Steps between C-alpha positions, in 0.01 A plus 500: 500500500186609688350841422548607863873419481535689172327804649725496808812475284383788281426717805845434642659583163302826481613594850861428406470725196362776719790469742749499211349811346493710816706405801297550816607728782603287798434535870859424591534296819126426509481199270309262730380581848293394799224705661469521877152552637365390836758711685432872464192446286232228500595417860125490567200556276326830564179402325405277795557778755249765607577834339617660824774233539641501150739792528651412836826318568490272804771370733463163325556665162824657621621167637428345160691774316806443720517124447325365190780542244862462604842507340473124446202557270697744287791258484254228399362710213852579379591130508199429279687681223281810488634853460243726667233522767177699483395602850140612544416742782188691605477872562350449847796281595757773433282806568399545863293808419499751211865592424623318812682171440578196712875502556505134601337392174752695295778338705354158415485588131852640499625184669320299232672706228832429669435125490419528131825685437690231688353225282514707179127532450354815351186639663160634398318686776134474406226710660251217508208677666470876512235669709218558256610218268454154647467240228273272702273726711270787419596828668295808571759737354701427187864599467441667164212711630663634814773767471615441859555127439685584179735738681571231759568250220760730341653587838532130586709433190714805571566355846604170344742679270656685792542179700623282212701765314823303526356171374517496120383138475157591642216579260175670604168359374251782547183296558413135476160475333317822422127440504263548207527880492551779249847428354571871455452562872749222573744636241485840669568363849776269378658794316498707820673220691754443222576872486563514874726193494685641199554828686685301765659234279517524118596132465274306737336205325125562517242235408163605363193284442155575369138503613260205508713327762813525285346308214704466182231682303554815708860542384384695195332756730820584690694819448835407347826673593825566317682370805701174489445451874121480475386138483148398396327207662193280487356203691356179363247276674301369204304284489384621841283193552819292491746722687251580779306174499295434814641818654303624797550871430341512153130423463502333157773235556359433847152450353621269220709307755664273246852366455631648174781347299749639251531423217141391457222480249298819496174354638558567875602857422193564286282352773654729760438809287139404433430417864629832638352707217828627352433399142715278282580736212874520566522119511302432182810429289677281758492125450694452822639695792865465410813689401342651191205625704745667738680651202173660390434634849850648520477661157451859632831475686677349201357773276633766740842333499506488120379858455737646761827304483681791665284470814572244770203269563500279809232256614502575871250244624340172399436165661238252615325432826683247717232230494481478119602149384879489521566381144252751356661775702841413363369473144340844522810667641714330233283629218471856631875529555587349162266747327650792688853388411398448137397868492804635685312588820661457841284385790443457871290212635246528779550398780776370727289438811143577606374507857279201591202732559524659156202405286718536188791268572737514204805365687780340300690365800411271789378685811751337734810409299464800263619273219353517151205265458654295219819477298298546184345822634847635574617423145186668366548817707861522383378476143674168437199272439373414156 
């Protein structure tokens, strides 16, 4: 038996022992899900717009919001065998001006929640981009340095609780990817929002992620709660040079401009790191970019799961850019999902459908038919592929 095979078997055995020793808290009804971007978030990329245009909603935007996702899409996701949907939305889409909200957008979101109820899909409402915290553009004023923006953030979630008070199957994800900021400032703002939601609803499921764009390593910096309805989350896009290969919105993959495969020998990955000046220290022990490399990259999340078996941990976002080689894309998704399942972590893949003008197209369905790209990919997303 090869050493690599022995190591994999030992790792799986160790994970099984961990699960036997301490049964993990479960995110009931959120076992495997599908993210929806391109509708109320990522409908156009703000980093290509002049600053004075970024925070304005146009007539074309509103037409897009009314039509892009329909009941048929929700039925389609349910028929894939998934159990929840994570809907991303932006603050400027729902907030017309400070403390004034767009009634039509809330009507669209409430109709969406009704479709999900009809097809027995649970829902995560995810604030994907908050004013003062855009993951992909630099802003003049940061959310965590502006008390007025923080008050609006808390008020927005209170408004969501008032409007969705009767929908128990809807969870609130406070913020998609908090930038590289002081984690204590984020803990304080998140705590204020949680306290306000709890004042209105003691049982709302609330999802909380960390700084550094929701990296797994930031989980240890989060404030933890003695509250069974607080769920902790992280995202996973490593290795970035594979998942975002030849992407036009990130300088390094665009510069390297190379098709990346998975699994692969480590040479192309080392070359990428050297070329863009990122250093190769974290790859020095990898013989290949494969399942065991991903296991090492996911270790902070697995450590959190092991150390806090009473806390629910959910991987809310991961995936690969659409134009990655199809077989490599499937192999990567298979390995990530199998590692998450091995460690008792539920998940939600990214992304159902991306607009054609999105520089980060992570779509998992065909633009026109809205059918999954391959039978194997569907089996992988459902956690059925070996």
